[in-house]
N, C-alpha and C positions, 0 to 999 in steps of 0.2 A: 395456459396463463398469459395474459397480455403484460407488457412491461410495467404499465402503471399498477397493475394488479400485483405482480410479483414485488415491486418495490414498496407499495403500500403494505402489503402483508409482511414484510421483512421490518418495516418502520413500526408497524403495531405490535409485533413480537418484542422488537427492543424496547418498545415504551413499557411493555408489561414487565420485562426484566429490570428496567429502570425503576419502576414503582417498588419492587421487591428489595432492589438495592438501597433506595432511599430509605426505606422503612427500616432496614437493618443498621444504616449509618447516616447520620445526618450530613448534609453537604458541607458545613463548617468543619465537622470532624474530618471528612475526606480530604477537604482542601489542606487542612493542616498536615495530613499524612503526605499529600503529593508535595507540598512545599518543603517537607523535611527530608524527602527522599533523595538520596545521592544524585548529582546532576547527571543527566544522561550524556553520553558522547555526542559530539555534533556530527552531522551528516556531512562526510567528507567525499567529494566526486573527484574522479581522476582527471588529470590534464590530458590524459589519452582520449577523451572523448566519449566513453562509453562505460557504463557501469551497470550491475545488477542488483536489484533488491531481490533476494531470494525469500521465498514464501513457504511457511510451514502450514498446511491444512490437512486434515485427516480424511475429509469428504468434500466433494464437488458436487452440487445439484446436477451439473451436466455429465460429469464422469462416473459418479458413484463414490465408493469407498476407494481412498488412496492410501490408506494406512489404517492399522488397527488401534484401538484404544491403548495398547501396552507400547506403542511407539515412543521412544525417549525423545522428546522434542529438544532437549539440551544437547543431546549429541547431534541431531539434526543441523541444530544452530552453529555448533562448533565446526562441522563439517563445511557449511556454507561460508563460514568466516575464513575458514583455511583455504577456500577455493578463490577467495578474493572478493566476495560480495561487500557491497558498500553499507548494507544495511539487511536485517532480517525482519520480514513480515510475518505476523502471527495472526491467524484466523481465529477470532475469540467467539464468534457467533456459534451457539451450541446446537440448535435445532437443524439446520441445514448443513452445518460444516463440521459438526462434532468438536467445536472449539471450546474454550474457556479462558478466563482471566489467569487461571492457574497456569496454563501454557505460556502467557505472556510472561509472567513472573519467572519461570523456569528459564525461559530463553534468555530474558534480560540478565538474569544472574549468570547463566553460561557465558555469555558474552563478555562478561567481565570488565566492562568499560571499552572494550576494544571497538564495537560497532553499536550503533544505535538499533533498538527494536521498534517496529511499527505496529501500531494496534490496527488491524483491518476488520471492520465491522459495520453494521448498518447504525452508525452514532446518531442519535437525535437529540442530544441535551448535552450542554457543557458539563454537568455531573460525570458524564462518560469519559470525556477527556481528562478530567481529573482522575478518574479510576485507572486510566492509561498510565498517566505520569506516576501514580501512587505504586503502580505495578512494575515500574521500571522503564516503561517505554519513552523513548525519545521523539516519537512522532506519531500521527494518526492520519488514517484516510478518511476523507469526507466526500460523500457522494452528492454532487452538485444539484441534481435534479430531485433529489428526495425530500429536501426540506423548503420551506419558506426562506426568502431571502435574509429576513432579519434573523431567523433563527440560525441559519448557516453562520451569519456573521457572529453571533453570540460564541458559537463554537470556536471560530478563528480567534476571537478576542481571548477566550479562555486558553487556547494553545499559546498565545502569544504571551499571557501573563505567566504561564508555566514554563516559557522558553523552549517550546516544543517545535517541530517542524510539521507541516501539513501537505499531503498529496491529495489535490483536489482531482476527483475522478469525472470525467466527461464521457458521454456516449455520443453525442451529436454536435453539430455546430452551434446550437442555441447554448448549450453546456459550455462549449469552448468559449464563446463571447462572454458568458457570465465569469468564467473561471478567469479570463483575462483581465476583466475588470477587478476582480478580487485580487489578483496578483499585483494589479498597479496600485490598489488601494492598501493592502495590507503587506506589500512586500518589504517595506522598511521596518516592520515590526516583528516579522517572522519569516523564516525560509519556507517559501511555497514552491511546489512541484505541480505540474499540470499533467495530469494523465488522460490518455484516451484507451478506453476498453472497447475492443472491437467485437465484443460479444452481443449478440442480438438477444436483448432480455425476454423478449417473447417466447423464442425457440432455445435460448441458451446456448445456441450454436455460434461459433466464431465465423464472421462474415470476412472472407478473403478480400484483401485490397483496402478494407475501411482504414485501416492505420495510415497507409499512404495518402488516401484521400483527404482524410482529416487533417493530416500534417500540414497541408496547404493553408489551413485556417489557424494554425497555432502562432502565437505571438512570438516574435524575437525577444531575447533578453530573459527567457523563463526557460527552466529546465523541463524539457518534454519527456513523459514517461510512457512507454508502450506497455500495454496491458493485454493479456489474453493471446492465446494461440502462438506464442513463441515457444517452439518445442524442439528446436535444433539449431546448431551453429549457423546454417543457412538462413533460418528465419531470424535470428539475432543479428546477422550480417545485413539483411534486407531492411530491418527497422532502423538500424544505424545509418544505412546509407539514406534513409528517408529524413533522417536529422534528428531521431530520438537519441538522447544522450544516456537514458536510462531505460531498461526493461525489467518490468516486475514478472516474475516467472514463479509459478507454483505447481500446477499439475504436473508438468513435464519432470521437474526435479523429484517431486515425492514419488513418482512411478518409476524413475530410472534405477537401474541395478546399481550404478555407481554415480549418485547424484554430484558429488565433488567433481568428478571428471568431466560430467556433462556441463556443469557450470563453469569450469575452467575453459572449456572449449568454446562455449557460447560467449564468454567473456573475450577470449582472444580474437574470435571471429569478428564480433561487434567492434572491437578497437581497430582491427586492420580496415574494416570498412568505413568507420569513422575517419580514419586518416587518409584514406584515399580520398573521401568527400572534401577534405579539409585542403587536400593539396591542389594547388592550381594546375589546371590541364595546359 
């Protein structure tokens, strides 16, 4: 399956779910719930120069099953928080990732105002941003190449309205340039992070070196997030050395025997590399 086909298919499935949700609850009612929800904690990044967004996902199209349906996502979230994660990402896409909005609600409740939860999905409409806020999320992931520019800006405007942060996900130079423009345009309204996903969407395989190559294109003054392929303290150190301030890590943590220990080791390795990078030679 080619990259456009993959994203088009995921977007179409997202729109189908959206129609069902809109039939069940009006946007006005959903927005009322979102606005009445307790404020989510702000995303706080460490002055040590490197942080983790630890992800909960039960399945990956690339790796297959990572956990079973009985997995207690609340326990996972508490472990990530104890290990020092800055936020917990939750896959809510049900067909390819076995996710749900219920998982997001459980994680946000388990974090208890300590850390923000991030909704990761193939979001196509501002309604779904409000869904995330109503479920307790403090942030959303938005895929830069998946939507027309005007629609993506509508999602960002909704996130700003609901006082959420957004992670803009890029796959290539063109995505990065568009993301940089959005960061410049919307950075005063909401906290924006610019992520690079080094996975090839046609093969779903990680492309070695892509994070370092694309880092040269990333703008200064924006938080850079490394996504996919970070599976060890050594790879965490490598992306930190390349200038990324955050790593979003899912599959490696979900499949680890001791995810909290792995998260802690990655965090320490990344911060050591970040400090070396910032120390004048």
